[in-house]
N, C-alpha and C positions, 0 to 999 in steps of 0.2 A: 704488850699491845694495849692492855687496859688495866686500870687499877680497880675496876668494879664500879658499882653504883653507889657504894659507901665504903667505909673502912673495913667492913666485915661482910659485905654482900656483893655478889656478882649479878644476880637477877637473871639467871639463864632463860627463864620463860617470858621475860619482858620482850615485847616487840623491839626489834633493832631498827633504828632510823638510818636513812641514807647518809647522814652526817657521821654516824657512828661507824658504819662499815668502811667508809672512805678513810676515816681517821685510823681505824685498825689497820687497813692496808698500808697507809702512809707510814705508820709506826713500824709495821713489819718490814718495810723497805728502808728503815734507818732514819726516818724523818727527814728526807732530803729537802733542801730549800728549793722552792719553785724558782725557775729562772726568770719568770715573768711576774710583774706586779700588776698586770692588767687583769682585773676581775670582771668577767662578763655577767656574773650573776647578781641580780638586784637583791636577792634574799640571803646573801652571805656577806657579812660585814667584817671589816678588819679585826675587830675585837673578838669575834666568835672563835671558840675552841677549835673548830674545824676549818678555819680560814686557810691556813697553809696547806692542809691536806686536800681541800677542794681545789685550790689553785694547782697543786701538783697533779691531782687526778685528771683535771681538765687538760693540762699540759701534756701528760703522758698518754692521753687517749683512753683512760680508764672510764671516763664518763664525758658525755657532752651536755649533761643536764637533762631536765625534763622538758625544756625548750631552750631557745637561744639565750634567754636572759634569766632563767630560773634553774636552780639546782634542787629545790624542795628539801632542804636539810632535815626538817622535822617530820617528813613523811616516812612512814614505815616502809622498809625495804622489802620487796617481794622476793620469792625464791628465784624467779627469772632474772630480776635485777642483780641479785647477789652473785649468781654464777656468771653473769655477763661481766660484772666488775672484775671478778677473779680471772676470767678468761682474757679480758682486755689487759689486765695488769701483768699477765703472763705472756703478752705479746701476740695474742690471738693465734695460738698454734693451729695448724691445719688439722682438720678432722677428717679421717678417711672413713668412707662408708657411712656418712651421716644419715642414717635412716632410723628415725626414732622408734624405740620400742614403746614409747609412751603415747597413749591415745590422746593426751591433752597437750602434746608438743607438736604443732603443725609446722610443716616446711615453710621457710621464709619469714618466720618471726624473728625479731631482733635477738632473741635468746636461744634459738634453735641450735646453732653450732656450739654455743657456750654450754648448753645442757649436754650435748653429746660429748664434748671435751671433758666436762665434769664427771660424767658417768665413766668414760674411758679411763680417766685418771684416778678414779676411786674417791672423788670428792663427795659424791652422793650416789645413792642407788634409787632415789625417788621416794615418793610417799607411799607407794605400793609397787608391786611388780609391773604394773601397767600404767601408772600415773606419776607425773612429776609435780604437778600443781604449781605452775609458774606464777600464778597470781596470788598464791597464799602468802600471808605475812611470814617473814623470817624472824625467829627469836635470836636473842643475843647468843644463846647456847648453840643454836644451829650455825650461826655465822662463824663463831670461833671454831667449831668443828670443821666447817668448810675450809677456813683459813689454815688450820692445822694440817688437814689432809692435802690441800693444794700445795703447801710448802714443804711437805714431808718427803 
């Protein structure tokens, strides 16, 4: 899924960008060719390393971008975004009894069901017994751990 940030380093504590997580997901799915060449995002160009991954992710409903014309590839991915990408990539499985044990995951947020799915599947247990911290930046190490657990 990744070759690291250099030939000898992975940089697990480095913040993970939205482009990186979508590229990791795309690679984990076998680097499928997107069926569409229509790119709705002004901030993702054909020569970018994440180009095919972002087109695939948009096409598969993994992401809709940060708005209709932007993906924000260089922006650090939050914990809420990360579990939402994973949940979407797994087909948005139904979550039974989605009543969050986390005080900072409110009903009706874009990530609420994704957090409940991730906890139920063992992808994450939160940042404490009572918090998930959906707005906290996700590191490369955390993202790879989430991916490993989600696909394991």
